[in-house]
C-alpha positions in Angstrom: -140.0 46.8 143.2 -143.0 46.6 140.9 -145.3 45.8 143.8 -144.0 48.9 145.6 -144.4 51.1 142.6 -148.1 49.8 142.2 -148.7 50.7 146.0 -147.1 54.1 145.7 -149.1 55.0 142.4 -152.1 53.6 144.0 -153.1 51.5 140.9 -154.6 48.1 141.0 -152.3 46.2 138.7 -149.0 46.2 136.7 -150.9 46.8 133.5 -152.5 49.9 135.1 -149.0 51.2 136.1 -147.7 50.6 132.6 -150.6 52.6 131.1 -150.1 55.4 133.5 -146.3 55.6 132.4 -147.3 55.4 128.8 -149.6 58.5 129.4 -146.8 60.3 131.4 -144.1 59.6 129.0 -146.1 59.6 125.7 -147.0 63.4 125.7 -143.3 64.4 125.9 -142.6 62.1 123.1 -145.3 63.5 121.0 -144.0 67.0 121.5 -140.5 65.8 120.8 -141.6 64.1 117.6 -143.5 67.3 116.5 -140.3 69.5 117.1 -137.8 67.2 115.4 -140.1 66.6 113.3 -140.6 62.8 112.8 -144.0 61.7 111.5 -143.7 57.9 112.5 -142.4 58.7 116.0 -145.3 61.2 116.4 -147.8 58.6 115.2 -146.5 55.9 117.5 -146.4 58.1 120.6 -149.9 59.4 119.8 -151.4 55.9 119.4 -149.6 54.8 122.8 -151.3 57.8 124.5 -154.7 57.0 123.1 -154.6 53.4 124.1 -153.2 54.0 127.5 -155.8 56.8 128.2 -158.5 54.4 127.1 -157.4 51.7 129.4 -157.1 53.9 132.4 -160.7 55.3 132.0 -162.0 51.6 131.3 -160.5 50.3 134.6 -161.7 53.5 136.6 -158.2 54.3 137.6 -157.4 56.6 140.5 -154.8 58.3 138.4 -157.5 59.7 136.1 -159.0 61.8 138.8 -155.5 62.8 140.0 -154.7 64.0 136.4 -157.8 66.2 136.4 -156.7 67.7 139.8 -153.3 68.9 138.3 -155.0 70.5 135.2 -154.3 67.5 133.0 -157.8 66.2 132.7 -159.2 64.4 129.7 -160.2 67.4 127.6 -156.9 69.0 128.2 -155.0 65.9 127.1 -157.0 65.6 123.8 -156.6 69.4 123.2 -152.7 69.1 123.8 -152.5 66.3 121.2 -154.4 68.4 118.6 -152.2 71.4 119.2 -149.1 69.1 118.8 -150.5 67.9 115.4 -150.7 71.6 114.4 -147.1 72.0 115.6 -146.1 69.1 113.5 -147.7 70.4 110.4 -145.9 73.6 110.8 -142.5 72.1 111.5 -142.9 69.9 108.4 -143.5 73.0 106.2 -147.3 72.9 105.9 -147.7 76.3 107.7 -148.7 78.2 104.7 -150.8 75.5 102.9 -154.5 74.9 102.8 -154.0 71.6 104.8 -152.7 73.6 107.8 -155.6 76.2 107.7 -158.3 73.6 107.2 -157.0 71.5 110.0 -156.8 74.4 112.4 -160.4 75.5 111.4 -161.9 71.9 111.7 -160.2 71.3 115.1 -161.6 74.5 116.4 -165.0 73.7 115.2 -164.8 70.3 116.8 -163.7 72.0 120.0 -166.7 74.3 119.7 -169.1 71.5 119.2 -167.9 69.9 122.6 -169.6 72.7 124.5 -173.3 72.2 123.5 -172.8 68.3 123.8 -171.6 68.7 127.3 -174.3 71.3 128.1 -177.1 68.9 126.8 -175.7 65.9 128.8 -175.6 68.0 131.9 -179.0 69.3 131.4 -180.5 65.8 130.8 -178.8 64.4 133.9 -179.9 67.3 136.1 -183.5 67.4 134.8 -183.9 63.7 135.1 -182.9 63.6 138.6 -185.9 63.0 141.0 -186.0 64.6 144.4 -186.4 61.0 145.6 -185.3 57.5 144.5 -187.8 54.7 144.9 -188.2 51.0 144.5 -191.4 49.0 144.8 -193.4 52.3 145.0 -196.1 53.0 142.4 -195.3 56.3 140.7 -197.7 56.0 137.8 -199.3 59.3 138.8 -196.0 60.9 137.7 -195.2 60.9 133.9 -191.6 59.9 133.7 -190.4 59.5 130.1 -187.9 56.7 129.0 -184.4 57.3 129.8 -182.0 58.2 126.9 -179.9 55.2 125.6 -176.9 54.5 127.7 -174.7 54.7 124.7 -175.4 58.4 124.6 -175.0 59.1 128.3 -172.4 56.7 129.5 -169.0 58.5 129.5 -170.1 61.0 127.0 -167.1 63.4 127.2 -164.7 60.5 126.4 -166.9 59.2 123.5 -167.0 62.8 122.0 -163.2 63.6 122.3 -162.2 60.3 120.7 -164.1 61.3 117.6 -160.9 63.3 116.8 -159.1 60.1 116.1 -160.4 60.3 112.5 -158.9 63.7 112.1 -155.6 62.6 113.6 -155.3 59.5 111.3 -156.5 61.4 108.3 -154.0 64.2 108.7 -151.1 61.9 109.5 -151.8 59.7 106.5 -152.2 62.7 104.2 -148.7 64.0 105.3 -147.3 60.6 104.6 -148.9 60.0 101.2 -149.1 63.7 100.0 -152.8 63.1 99.3 -154.6 65.9 101.2 -158.0 64.5 100.4 -157.5 62.0 103.1 -157.1 64.7 105.8 -160.1 66.4 104.5 -162.1 63.2 104.8 -160.9 62.5 108.2 -161.6 66.0 109.5 -165.1 66.0 107.8 -165.9 62.6 109.4 -165.1 63.9 112.9 -167.3 66.9 112.5 -170.1 64.8 111.0 -170.1 62.3 113.8 -169.9 65.1 116.4 -172.9 66.7 114.7 -174.9 63.3 114.8 -174.0 62.8 118.4 -175.6 66.4 119.0 -178.5 65.5 117.0 -179.0 62.2 118.8 -179.0 64.1 122.2 -181.4 66.8 121.0 -184.7 65.0 121.4 -184.0 64.1 125.1 -183.7 67.8 126.1 -187.3 68.5 125.3 -189.4 69.2 128.3 -191.6 66.1 127.6 -188.5 64.0 127.9 -187.4 65.4 131.2 -189.0 64.5 134.6 -191.8 66.6 136.1 -191.3 69.3 138.5 -190.0 68.4 142.1 -193.3 69.4 143.6 -195.4 67.0 141.6 -193.0 64.1 142.3 -193.0 64.8 146.0 -197.0 65.2 146.0 -197.2 61.6 144.2 -194.8 60.1 147.0 -197.1 61.7 149.6 -200.2 60.3 147.9 -198.6 56.8 147.9 -197.6 57.2 151.7 -201.3 58.1 152.4 -202.5 54.9 150.6 -199.8 52.6 151.8 -199.7 53.9 155.3 -196.4 52.3 156.5 -196.2 51.1 160.2 -192.6 50.3 160.6 -189.6 51.9 158.9 -185.9 50.9 158.6 -183.9 54.1 158.4 -180.4 54.2 157.1 -177.8 56.8 156.0 -174.2 56.1 155.0 -171.8 55.5 152.2 -172.3 53.1 149.4 -169.7 50.9 151.0 -171.8 50.7 154.1 -174.7 49.3 152.2 -174.1 45.8 153.8 -175.3 47.3 157.0 -179.0 47.8 155.7 -178.9 44.9 153.4 -178.5 42.4 156.5 -181.9 43.7 157.5 -183.9 43.5 154.4 -185.0 39.9 154.8 -186.1 40.7 158.4 -188.2 43.7 157.3 -189.9 41.5 154.7 -190.9 38.9 157.3 -192.4 41.6 159.7 -196.0 42.0 160.3 -197.6 45.3 159.4 -196.5 47.4 156.4 -192.7 47.9 156.3 -190.8 50.7 154.7 -187.1 51.2 153.9 -186.0 54.9 154.3 -182.6 55.8 152.8 -180.8 59.0 152.6 -178.0 58.7 150.0 -178.8 58.0 146.3 -175.6 55.8 146.0 -177.0 53.3 148.5 -180.0 52.4 146.2 -177.9 50.9 143.6 -176.1 48.7 146.3 -179.4 47.6 147.8 -180.0 43.9 147.6 -183.3 42.6 146.0 -186.3 43.2 148.1 -190.1 43.6 147.6 -190.3 45.9 150.6 -191.0 49.6 149.4 -187.8 51.5 149.4 -187.8 55.4 149.6 -184.6 57.3 149.4 -184.9 60.9 150.3 -181.6 62.8 150.0 -182.9 66.2 151.1 -183.5 66.8 154.8 -186.3 69.3 154.3 -188.0 66.9 151.9 -187.9 64.1 154.4 -189.2 66.2 157.1 -192.1 67.3 155.0 -193.2 63.8 154.3 -196.2 62.5 156.1 -195.0 59.6 158.1 -197.7 59.9 160.8 -198.7 56.3 160.3 -195.2 55.0 161.1 -195.3 53.6 164.7 -191.7 52.3 165.0 -188.5 53.4 163.3 -185.5 51.2 163.2 -181.9 52.5 163.0 -179.1 50.4 161.8 -176.3 53.0 162.4 -175.6 56.0 164.7 -175.1 58.8 162.2 -175.8 62.5 162.1 -178.7 62.3 159.7 -180.7 60.2 162.0 -181.8 63.5 163.6 -184.0 64.2 160.6 -186.4 61.3 161.7 -185.7 61.4 165.4 -187.5 64.7 165.6 -190.8 63.0 164.8 -192.5 62.3 168.3 -195.4 60.2 166.8 -193.3 57.2 166.3 -191.1 55.1 168.7 -187.3 55.1 167.8 -185.2 51.9 168.1 -181.5 51.4 167.7 -180.9 47.9 166.2 -177.4 48.3 164.8 -175.7 46.2 162.2 -174.0 43.7 164.4 -173.4 42.7 168.1 -170.0 42.9 169.4 -167.7 44.1 172.3 -166.4 47.1 170.3 -167.1 50.6 171.8 -169.5 51.3 169.0 -171.9 48.8 170.4 -172.3 51.0 173.6 -172.2 54.4 171.9 -173.5 57.1 174.2 -175.6 58.5 171.3 -177.9 55.3 171.8 -179.6 57.1 174.6 -181.5 59.2 172.2 -183.6 56.2 171.1 -186.7 55.1 172.9 -185.4 51.6 173.0 -182.2 49.8 172.1 -182.6 46.2 170.9 -179.7 43.7 171.5 -179.3 40.0 170.4 -179.1 38.6 173.9 -178.3 39.2 177.7 -174.7 40.1 176.8 -175.9 43.3 175.0 -177.9 44.3 178.1 -174.9 43.8 180.5 -172.7 45.8 178.1 -174.6 48.8 178.3 -174.9 48.5 182.1 -171.1 48.2 182.5 -170.6 51.1 180.0 -172.9 53.4 182.0 -173.7 55.6 179.0 -177.2 56.5 179.9 -179.2 53.7 178.4 -181.6 52.5 181.0 -182.1 48.7 181.5 -185.8 48.9 181.0 -185.2 50.4 177.6 -183.4 47.4 176.3 -185.0 44.5 174.6 -183.5 41.1 173.8 -184.7 40.2 170.3 -181.8 37.9 169.0 -180.2 38.1 165.5 -182.8 37.1 162.7 -180.0 37.0 160.2 -178.3 34.0 161.8 -181.1 31.6 160.9 -179.0 30.9 157.7 -176.0 29.7 159.8 -175.7 26.0 159.8 -174.7 24.3 163.3 -171.5 22.3 163.5 -171.6 18.6 163.2 -168.5 18.1 165.3 -166.0 17.1 162.5 -164.6 18.7 159.3 -167.1 18.5 156.5 -164.0 17.8 154.0 -161.0 15.5 154.3 -158.8 18.6 155.5 -160.2 21.2 157.8 -161.1 24.7 156.3 -160.3 27.7 158.5 -161.6 31.2 157.8 -159.6 34.2 158.5 -162.0 37.1 158.7 -160.3 40.3 160.3 -162.2 43.4 160.8 -161.0 46.7 159.5 -158.6 49.2 161.0 -161.2 51.5 162.5 -161.1 55.3 162.7 -158.3 55.6 165.2 -154.9 53.8 165.6 -155.9 51.6 168.5 -153.9 48.3 168.0 -156.9 46.3 169.3 -159.0 47.3 166.4 -157.7 44.6 164.0 -155.3 41.7 163.9 -154.4 42.5 160.3 -151.6 45.1 161.1 -149.7 43.2 163.8 -150.6 39.5 163.5 -152.3 39.1 160.1 -149.2 37.7 158.2 -148.2 35.6 161.1 -151.6 34.0 161.2 -151.8 33.3 157.5 -148.3 31.9 157.4 -148.9 29.6 160.3 -152.0 28.3 158.8 -150.4 27.8 155.5 -147.5 26.1 157.0 -149.4 24.0 159.5 -148.1 20.5 160.2 -151.3 18.9 159.1 -152.7 20.5 155.8 -155.6 22.9 156.1 -157.5 25.0 153.6 -157.5 28.7 154.2 -160.4 31.2 153.3 -159.5 34.8 153.7 -162.4 37.3 153.7 -161.3 40.7 154.9 -163.7 43.4 156.0 -165.2 45.6 153.1 -163.5 48.7 154.7 -160.2 47.3 155.0 -157.5 49.7 153.8 -160.0 52.6 153.4 -158.2 54.7 156.1 -154.9 53.0 156.7 -152.5 52.7 153.8 -150.5 50.1 156.1 -153.6 48.0 156.5 -154.1 48.1 152.7 -150.4 47.1 152.2 -150.8 44.1 154.6 -153.9 43.0 153.0 -152.2 43.0 149.6 -149.2 41.0 151.1 -151.6 38.5 152.6 -153.4 38.1 149.4 -150.2 37.5 147.6 -149.2 34.8 150.2 -152.5 32.9 149.7 -152.3 33.1 146.0 -148.7 31.9 146.0 -149.7 29.1 148.5 -152.7 28.1 146.2 -150.5 28.0 143.1 -147.9 25.9 144.9 -150.8 23.4 146.1 -152.2 23.3 142.6 -148.8 22.2 141.3 -148.3 19.6 144.0 -149.0 16.0 142.6 -151.2 15.1 145.5 -153.5 17.9 145.0 -153.2 17.9 141.2 -154.4 14.3 141.2 -157.6 15.4 143.3 -158.0 18.3 140.7 -157.8 16.0 137.9 -160.5 13.5 139.5 -162.9 16.3 140.2 -162.3 18.2 136.9 -165.7 17.3 135.5 -167.6 18.1 138.6 -165.8 21.5 138.8 -166.5 22.4 135.2 -170.2 21.5 135.7 -170.4 23.8 138.7 -168.8 26.7 136.8 -171.3 26.2 134.1 -174.0 26.2 136.4 -172.7 29.4 137.9 -172.7 31.1 134.4 -176.2 29.8 133.8 -177.4 31.3 137.2 -175.6 34.6 136.6 -177.4 35.0 133.3 -180.9 34.3 135.0 -179.8 36.8 137.8 -178.9 39.4 135.3 -182.2 38.9 133.5 -184.3 39.3 136.7 -182.3 42.3 137.8 -182.7 44.1 134.5 -186.3 43.1 134.1 -185.7 42.7 130.4 -184.0 46.1 130.0 -180.5 47.5 130.7 -180.4 51.0 129.4 -182.1 52.8 132.3 -181.4 55.6 134.6 -182.4 56.4 138.1 -185.7 58.0 137.2 -186.8 55.2 134.9 -185.8 52.6 137.5 -187.8 54.5 140.1 -190.8 54.5 137.6 -190.6 50.8 136.7 -189.4 49.1 139.9 -192.5 47.8 141.5 -192.8 45.2 144.2 -192.6 41.7 142.9 -192.4 39.1 145.7 -192.1 36.1 143.1 -189.1 37.8 141.5 -187.5 38.5 145.0 -188.1 34.8 145.9 -186.6 33.6 142.6 -183.6 35.8 143.0 -183.0 34.6 146.6 -183.3 31.0 145.3 -180.8 31.6 142.4 -178.3 33.3 144.7 -178.5 30.3 147.2 -177.8 27.9 144.1 -175.0 30.2 142.9 -173.3 30.1 146.4 -173.7 26.3 146.4 -172.2 25.9 142.9 -169.5 28.3 143.8 -168.2 26.1 146.5 -168.5 22.9 144.3 -166.5 24.7 141.6 -163.5 24.9 144.0 -161.4 22.0 145.4 -161.9 21.4 149.0 -158.0 21.8 149.5 -157.9 25.1 147.5 -156.9 28.3 149.4 -159.0 31.3 148.6 -159.2 35.0 148.9 -162.8 36.0 149.0 -163.8 39.7 148.5 -166.9 41.5 147.4 -170.5 41.1 148.4 -171.3 38.2 146.0 -169.9 35.6 148.5 -171.7 36.2 151.6 -169.9 36.0 155.0 -172.4 33.4 156.4 -171.8 31.2 153.4 -168.1 31.3 154.4 -169.1 30.3 158.0 -171.0 27.3 156.6 -168.1 26.2 154.5 -165.5 26.6 157.2 -164.8 24.4 160.3 -163.2 27.2 162.4 -162.5 30.8 162.3 -159.9 33.4 163.3 -161.1 36.9 163.7 -161.1 40.0 165.9 -163.4 41.8 168.3 -166.3 42.4 166.0 -169.9 41.2 165.4 -168.3 38.6 163.1 -167.3 36.7 166.2 -170.7 37.0 167.8 -172.2 35.8 164.7 -169.9 32.8 164.2 -170.7 31.6 167.7 -174.2 30.7 166.4 -172.5 27.8 164.5 -171.0 26.3 167.6 -167.6 25.8 165.7 -164.3 26.4 167.4 -162.9 29.9 166.9 -159.8 32.1 167.8 -159.6 35.7 168.5 -156.3 37.8 168.5 -155.3 40.0 171.4 -153.8 42.5 169.2 -153.4 45.1 172.0 -151.5 42.4 174.0 -153.7 42.8 177.1 -152.9 39.3 178.2 -155.4 36.4 177.8 -157.2 36.9 181.3 -157.7 40.7 180.8 -158.8 40.2 177.2 -161.5 37.8 178.2 -162.6 40.2 181.0 -163.0 43.1 178.6 -164.5 41.0 175.7 -167.5 38.8 176.3 -167.3 37.2 172.9 -163.7 35.6 173.5 -164.8 33.7 176.7 -164.9 30.5 174.5 -162.2 31.4 172.1 -158.7 30.3 171.7 -156.8 33.5 172.4 -153.9 34.3 170.1 -151.0 36.5 170.6 -149.6 38.6 167.7 -147.1 35.8 167.0 -150.2 33.4 166.5 -148.3 30.5 168.2 -151.6 29.3 169.8 -153.1 28.3 166.5 -152.2 24.7 167.1 -154.9 24.6 169.8 -157.5 25.7 167.4 -156.6 23.3 164.8 -156.5 20.4 167.3 -160.0 21.2 168.4 -161.3 21.0 164.8 -160.0 17.5 164.3 -160.1 15.9 167.6 -163.2 16.2 169.7 -161.4 15.3 173.0 -159.0 18.1 172.3 -162.0 20.6 172.1 -161.9 21.8 175.6 -164.1 24.8 175.0 -167.1 23.2 173.5 -169.4 23.5 176.5 -168.2 27.2 177.0 -169.2 27.9 173.4 -172.8 26.4 174.0 -173.2 28.6 177.1 -171.8 31.7 175.4 -174.1 31.3 172.5 -177.1 31.5 174.6 -175.7 34.6 176.6 -174.8 36.3 173.4 -177.8 35.4 171.1 -180.6 34.3 173.4 -182.5 31.2 173.3 -183.2 29.1 170.2 -186.9 29.1 170.9 -188.9 31.1 170.1 -187.0 32.0 167.0 -185.4 35.3 166.7 -187.7 36.6 163.9 -190.6 35.7 166.2 -189.1 37.7 169.2 -188.2 40.6 166.8 -191.7 40.8 165.4 -193.3 40.7 168.8 -191.0 43.5 169.8 -192.2 45.6 167.0 -195.7 44.9 167.8 -195.3 45.7 171.5 -193.5 49.0 170.7 -196.2 49.9 168.2 -198.8 49.4 170.9 -196.8 51.9 173.2 -196.6 54.4 170.3 -200.4 54.1 169.7 -201.1 54.7 173.4 -198.7 57.6 173.4 -200.3 59.2 170.6 -203.8 58.6 171.9 -202.8 60.1 175.3 -201.3 63.3 173.5 -204.5 63.7 171.4 -206.7 63.3 174.5 -204.7 65.8 176.5 -204.8 68.3 173.5 -208.6 67.8 173.2 -209.1 68.4 176.8 -206.9 71.5 176.8 -208.8 72.9 173.7 -212.4 72.1 175.3 -211.3 73.5 178.5 
């Protein structure tokens, strides 16, 4: 019942649900206590709402936004508490006494001080917002002052409003003790601290502490572009949750010849970007982007088909290439929009054939097979489990934008897959890594994900209590503790590298100070690899685990596992690079033969029904080489999907960029010649 209530309230935990109930029930209790009147009942209910409110804001609860939508936002809740305090004073017979009038006057004055505080914070934020956000770009030509301290700008409304606690405590204490001086001291302290807050903000609204005019910033960016002269650009637009789609290409961009540039369109993406020394230029405004001088860019690479691509596609002096963010048999991999690009790059022959079969207007001569440079990090299978028991990765994709049952195994088969793996006759270790978008569109998918998470956590707890596994845990306790200590050390080093020695910075200051540092990038990559290795050492090789978030990378899960269960997505195509056994669920129940015909990536897979009864074949293939009847098929499919191992993918990718750059140069030269002949003629 509690779990159902948590889902219905759209909260993340029981404690969050309890805090929401305290807020919902606390205010009626405060009102009742003021009417009765009962001082201690009033004080207890008020304290409960303060604490619950603070907790909901601290955990970023969805309910906080919902309260604001129904006119019960943060300011209103504080104002209601103050009005009920006035009501309490009136009901307790203080209506005609100085305490009553002083309290009313001071609370009104405090309310009045909130307006200039809010105005100053808003002004600072607006006037410190650059028209662009940059990383690794020298903006020294633009004078950008230091940002205000985070303690002033982080959740300022909440900090200001909570200053009324001193007034609340002082007045209640005065009523209880009869010493009015306590109330006056509390009220004075509230007003004094509010005044100090305003005074602390005041220096940062001076013109010298704000950013220069928009035109000056854009001119500085234009001057940098003229000096850097980028030749290849990776263009991306999307929500911050889609940042993984651009992050997967950062290392590839850093390895390219020429002068690469990352072009982003949404501010929220910049904070989600992984560490890179490649220049990053985020231009939210379409007009600003179209006015930038990008004439030196010869090749523009697109990782997603989105509407904002048109802002760069309109530039004829560069060649436009769709590279996508994964290679799969999903319809997105043959989007008819792809024909607007000069070329479409696929991993292997399978991508070329996919477009031919789809017949969406992409010509065969406009397709280049360049491999998947990101897959270099995937370790090949040795032919046997790396630990005493096999590790199986379940990595379902998300529910998609429609209700096609073939989108994901999660809805119809997810719980069956997990139960059968957890209850397998021969014990296995289960890793569950859902897609980052899981549950974003479908509440049912979110609910299934939560149930699967609960199943795995229960199984992990049961295994931890089992004497056999407990003995293993005891024997490796020192090693695990050492790995956790190493993780903590690495996290501290990563935090220091990310902060660059400072933590209280805003977007403008980060753009000013974030210059290219290849050594820092290399050190960060090294530390992240060490962290990932330590993470796996900190776990028991028998320990079931739910893995979410971006910190633990998907390819690390590939390397840790001996087999995988997934859906039709790029995850399957990428996993095939490992050569390990895998299974794919026919969630739409097409039948094994038709499922293989429609989806290239499952030709070497164990096909699962929604009941997942075929999982035994996958587990047998992992532990018994003779039972692995699909090994040869996997090798053939790898070459078909991903191309040859030699030359390496990054070499092929770089060569494709160079070849298309030459075509762009030839086109521009030809146009210039034609225009010259026209003018002279």
